[in-house]
N, CA, C and O of each residue as an XYZ file, in Angstrom:
368
protein
N     -15.480     10.392     -1.450
C     -14.601     10.050     -2.282
C     -12.458     10.441     -1.163
O     -12.384     11.184     -0.185
N     -11.595      9.921     -1.585
C     -10.909      9.925     -0.745
C      -9.795      9.955     -1.692
O      -9.172      8.893     -1.699
N      -9.259     11.047     -2.671
C      -8.485     11.017     -4.505
C      -9.394     10.169     -5.127
O     -10.512     10.614     -4.867
N      -9.500      8.935     -5.981
C     -10.084      8.126     -6.787
C     -11.020      7.423     -6.203
O     -12.077      6.967     -6.641
N     -10.184      7.349     -4.444
C     -10.737      6.126     -3.527
C     -12.292      6.632     -3.194
O     -12.455      7.849     -3.275
N     -13.371      5.884     -2.854
C     -14.405      5.556     -2.555
C     -14.092      5.238     -0.839
O     -13.112      4.747     -0.281
N     -14.750      5.501     -0.574
C     -15.106      5.495      0.998
C     -14.193      4.068      1.017
O     -12.996      3.788      1.087
N     -15.691      3.211      0.894
C     -15.831      1.866      1.264
C     -14.481      1.246      0.258
O     -13.898      2.327      0.333
N     -13.937      0.762     -0.236
C     -12.578      1.363     -0.894
C     -11.008      0.767     -0.198
O     -10.189     -0.129     -0.405
N     -11.224      1.860      0.693
C     -10.743      2.766      1.113
C     -10.391      2.288      2.774
O      -9.307      2.381      3.351
N     -11.681      1.758      3.303
C     -11.767      1.398      4.292
C     -11.301     -0.156      3.477
O     -10.090     -0.069      3.683
N     -11.458     -1.421      2.744
C     -10.935     -2.752      3.412
C      -9.630     -3.017      3.010
O      -8.977     -4.005      3.347
N      -8.925     -1.285      1.615
C      -7.935     -1.519      1.762
C      -7.228     -1.424      2.892
O      -6.473     -2.381      3.065
N      -7.205     -0.310      4.013
C      -6.597     -0.132      5.772
C      -6.788     -1.960      6.397
O      -6.036     -2.817      6.860
N      -7.762     -1.881      6.171
C      -8.588     -3.410      6.626
C      -7.289     -4.420      6.127
O      -6.567     -4.976      6.955
N      -7.091     -4.582      4.529
C      -6.451     -5.520      4.275
C      -4.687     -5.587      4.670
O      -3.915     -6.530      4.845
N      -4.499     -3.844      4.708
C      -3.283     -3.820      5.283
C      -2.586     -3.885      6.789
O      -1.396     -4.076      7.039
N      -3.788     -3.650      7.806
C      -4.035     -3.762      8.515
C      -3.847     -5.482      9.108
O      -3.679     -5.507     10.327
N      -3.849     -6.144      8.790
C      -3.840     -7.394      8.510
C      -3.029     -8.294      8.420
O      -3.014     -9.234      9.214
N      -1.972     -8.133      7.152
C      -0.884     -8.285      5.472
C       0.319     -8.123      5.983
O       1.248     -8.931      5.953
N       0.283     -6.501      6.706
C       1.145     -6.381      7.167
C       2.219     -5.720      7.867
O       1.903     -4.673      8.431
N       3.779     -6.213      7.984
C       4.026     -5.980      9.398
C       4.316     -4.793     10.369
O       4.251     -4.676     11.593
N       4.692     -3.880      9.255
C       4.960     -2.466      9.584
C       5.650     -3.007     10.602
O       5.264     -3.057     11.770
N       7.192     -3.624      9.953
C       8.361     -3.522     10.464
C       8.890     -2.180     10.917
O       9.501     -2.260     11.982
N       8.823     -1.020     10.418
C       9.664     -0.159     10.724
C       8.384      1.128     12.012
O       8.540      2.311     12.315
N       7.694      0.509     12.255
C       7.582      1.019     13.757
C       7.983      0.799     14.920
O       7.594      1.267     15.990
N       9.136     -0.258     14.581
C       9.810     -1.047     16.294
C      11.208     -0.212     16.801
O      11.777     -0.275     17.891
N      11.640      0.838     15.229
C      12.170      1.277     15.437
C      12.227      3.286     16.051
O      13.036      4.067     16.552
N      11.031      3.274     15.649
C      10.555      4.568     15.693
C      10.684      4.875     17.856
O      11.111      5.755     18.604
N       9.936      3.367     18.005
C       9.533      4.147     19.625
C       7.987      4.545     19.370
O       7.199      4.091     20.200
N       7.733      4.919     18.876
C       6.314      6.338     18.950
C       5.457      5.909     19.286
O       4.913      6.409     20.271
N       4.554      4.096     18.277
C       3.116      3.778     18.010
C       3.655      2.075     18.050
O       4.610      1.621     17.421
N       2.920      1.472     18.793
C       2.992     -0.529     19.306
C       2.397     -0.105     18.271
O       1.997      0.970     17.825
N       2.444     -2.092     17.735
C       2.184     -2.638     17.024
C       0.204     -2.661     17.013
O      -0.502     -2.440     16.029
N      -0.170     -2.931     18.140
C      -1.230     -2.912     18.223
C      -1.983     -1.793     17.884
O      -2.808     -1.499     17.018
N      -1.038     -0.860     19.545
C      -2.116      0.978     18.427
C      -2.203      1.289     16.793
O      -3.004      2.130     16.385
N      -1.633      0.814     16.199
C      -1.801      1.183     15.112
C      -2.666      0.798     14.547
O      -3.219      1.489     13.692
N      -3.208     -0.909     14.964
C      -3.706     -1.918     14.601
C      -5.657     -1.742     14.859
O      -6.661     -2.065     14.224
N      -5.368     -1.082     16.091
C      -6.722     -0.890     16.961
C      -7.488      0.698     15.716
O      -8.580      0.600     15.157
N      -6.631      1.859     15.596
C      -5.820      2.821     14.794
C      -6.883      2.663     13.375
O      -7.801      2.995     12.625
N      -6.365      2.273     13.592
C      -6.893      1.438     11.309
C      -7.757      1.444     11.994
O      -8.417      2.412     12.372
N      -7.914     -0.114     12.356
C      -9.856     -0.583     12.022
C     -10.775      1.089     13.094
O     -11.749      1.727     12.695
N     -10.110      1.283     14.219
C     -11.654      2.883     14.187
C     -11.741      3.175     12.158
O     -12.556      2.799     11.315
N     -10.449      4.015     12.069
C     -10.395      4.972     10.963
C     -11.277      3.969      9.512
O     -11.716      4.551      8.520
N     -11.381      2.358      9.717
C     -11.482      1.841      8.146
C     -13.177      1.299      8.796
O     -13.888      0.395      8.357
N     -13.436      2.252      9.982
C     -14.831      1.480     10.678
C     -15.397      2.753     10.144
O     -16.176      2.522      9.219
N     -15.263      4.044     10.426
C     -15.645      5.025     10.386
C     -15.591      5.406      8.641
O     -16.513      6.097      8.206
N     -14.713      5.030      7.871
C     -15.214      5.339      6.471
C     -15.700      4.226      5.946
O     -15.150      3.968      4.875
N     -16.396      3.567      6.220
C     -17.268      2.522      6.176
C     -18.505      2.922      6.460
O     -19.440      2.632      5.713
N     -18.675      3.669      7.623
C     -20.056      4.398      7.842
C     -19.731      5.190      6.516
O     -19.858      4.746      5.374
N     -19.312      6.379      6.859
C     -19.331      7.464      6.618
C     -20.033      7.115      4.583
O     -20.783      7.880      3.978
N     -19.338      5.516      3.920
C     -19.679      5.490      2.902
C     -20.878      4.676      2.621
O     -21.248      4.292      1.512
N     -21.437      4.462      3.758
C     -22.665      3.562      3.520
C     -23.816      4.621      3.932
O     -24.974      4.297      4.194
N     -23.244      6.103      3.949
C     -24.058      7.505      4.405
C     -24.467      7.733      3.210
O     -25.638      7.975      2.916
N     -23.417      7.665      2.340
C     -22.577      8.672      1.444
C     -23.963      7.737      0.221
O     -24.961      8.393     -0.078
N     -23.806      6.217     -0.353
C     -23.905      5.256     -0.598
C     -25.275      4.996     -1.017
O     -25.537      4.411     -2.068
N     -26.369      5.534      0.003
C     -28.015      5.347     -0.040
C     -28.347      4.987     -1.227
O     -27.862      5.549     -2.209
N     -29.153      4.077     -1.320
C     -30.099      3.769     -3.184
C     -31.507      3.593     -2.668
O     -32.149      2.916     -1.864
N     -31.630      4.442     -3.446
C     -33.287      4.599     -3.242
C     -33.941      2.780     -3.966
O     -33.447      1.932     -4.708
N     -35.154      2.913     -3.277
C     -35.651      2.115     -2.826
C     -36.032      1.695     -5.029
O     -36.790      2.501     -5.569
N     -35.680      0.976     -5.586
C     -36.308      1.217     -6.962
C     -37.505     -0.055     -7.210
O     -37.804     -0.510     -8.313
N     -37.962     -0.391     -6.170
C     -39.352     -1.524     -6.363
C     -39.882      0.305     -6.459
O     -40.008      0.932     -7.511
N     -40.073      0.743     -5.327
C     -41.230      1.985     -5.624
C     -41.804      3.302     -6.361
O     -42.670      4.162     -6.203
N     -40.669      2.885     -7.370
C     -40.144      4.106     -8.941
C     -41.567      3.207     -9.484
O     -41.470      2.215    -10.207
N     -42.753      3.711     -9.031
C     -43.658      2.869    -10.172
C     -43.989      4.248    -11.460
O     -45.204      4.409    -11.572
N     -43.518      4.790    -11.986
C     -43.329      5.578    -13.154
C     -42.036      4.533    -14.135
O     -41.864      5.044    -15.243
N     -41.249      3.371    -13.939
C     -40.827      3.094    -14.556
C     -41.406      1.338    -15.150
O     -42.482      1.160    -14.579
N     -41.158      0.393    -15.819
C     -42.193     -0.481    -15.581
C     -41.592     -1.900    -14.830
O     -40.551     -2.215    -14.254
N     -42.240     -2.231    -15.010
C     -41.733     -3.300    -13.862
C     -40.706     -4.312    -14.130
O     -40.399     -4.874    -13.078
N     -39.870     -4.884    -15.446
C     -39.019     -5.114    -15.650
C     -37.504     -4.491    -14.984
O     -36.692     -5.229    -14.427
N     -37.260     -2.640    -15.203
C     -36.719     -1.969    -15.410
C     -36.273     -1.959    -14.049
O     -35.166     -2.307    -13.640
N     -37.402     -1.455    -13.278
C     -37.117     -1.781    -11.573
C     -36.549     -2.840    -10.840
O     -35.998     -2.825     -9.739
N     -36.715     -3.533    -11.428
C     -36.503     -5.130    -11.375
C     -34.564     -5.325    -11.246
O     -33.830     -5.832    -10.398
N     -34.382     -4.794    -12.250
C     -32.979     -4.892    -12.903
C     -31.917     -3.865    -12.238
O     -30.725     -4.039    -11.986
N     -32.844     -2.605    -12.014
C     -31.987     -1.309    -11.356
C     -31.991     -1.316     -9.863
O     -31.420     -0.406     -9.263
N     -32.756     -2.534     -9.049
C     -32.608     -3.395     -8.118
C     -32.431     -3.780     -7.744
O     -32.878     -3.996     -6.618
N     -31.019     -4.619     -8.648
C     -30.248     -4.866     -8.181
C     -28.976     -4.970     -8.659
O     -28.405     -5.911     -9.210
N     -28.446     -3.378     -8.242
C     -27.381     -2.768     -9.008
C     -27.223     -2.510     -6.888
O     -28.097     -2.131     -6.109
N     -25.197     -3.068     -6.491
C     -25.400     -2.641     -5.870
C     -24.792     -0.616     -5.263
O     -24.162      0.070     -6.068
N     -25.059     -0.201     -4.205
C     -24.652      1.325     -4.355
C     -23.779      1.875     -4.690
O     -23.769      3.085     -4.920
N     -22.597      0.923     -4.825
C     -21.640      1.783     -6.116
C     -22.208      1.419     -7.154
O     -23.268      2.044     -7.134
N     -22.195      1.048     -7.698
C     -23.190      1.071     -9.446
C     -24.386      1.821     -9.601
O     -24.960      1.794    -10.690
N     -24.852      2.510     -8.625
C     -26.253      2.997     -8.953
C     -25.737      4.157     -9.220
O     -26.029      4.911    -10.149
N     -24.396      4.395     -7.788
C     -24.127      5.790     -7.869
C     -23.225      6.340     -8.852
O     -22.652      7.420     -8.704
N     -23.087      5.485     -9.997
C     -21.657      5.390    -10.830
C     -23.768      5.811    -11.897
O     -24.398      6.839    -12.145
N     -23.943      4.709    -12.073
C     -25.559      5.484    -12.656
C     -26.133      7.063    -12.723
O     -26.494      7.749    -13.679
N     -26.078      7.258    -11.682
C     -26.727      8.602    -11.275
C     -26.180      9.720    -12.046
O     -26.749     10.533    -12.775
N     -24.211      9.496    -11.530
C     -23.035      9.845    -11.586
C     -23.766     10.720    -13.235
O     -24.195     11.870    -13.325
N     -23.678      9.751    -14.227
C     -23.242      9.381    -15.396
C     -25.065      9.586    -16.457
O     -25.096      9.450    -17.680
N     -26.541      9.967    -15.470
C     -26.819      9.934    -16.142
C     -27.231     12.287    -15.562
O     -27.910     13.078    -16.218
N     -26.506     12.555    -14.281
C     -26.470     13.876    -14.107
C     -26.926     13.940    -13.190
O     -27.072     15.113    -12.845
N     -27.413     12.977    -12.251
C     -28.405     13.323    -11.605
C     -27.244     13.128     -9.974
O     -27.705     13.361     -8.857
């Protein structure tokens, strides 16, 4: 988490800004080119996505034999983020 944002969400935001923002204020500064900034944002987004995927690994609910099958099927459909929220809510 970065503030209130999960790493995956922040990575998507950086990629969106990189694609849709001109960053016109860079030109007068003359310190960083748009291409260098773009490469840096893409690298940072990749690192954040990798970090997010490491922290959001979800167990294979199909292996949880102590739960009845219908519950395992429902839990298996959760996204990693949803499973993380569920675990956090249950105190795990």
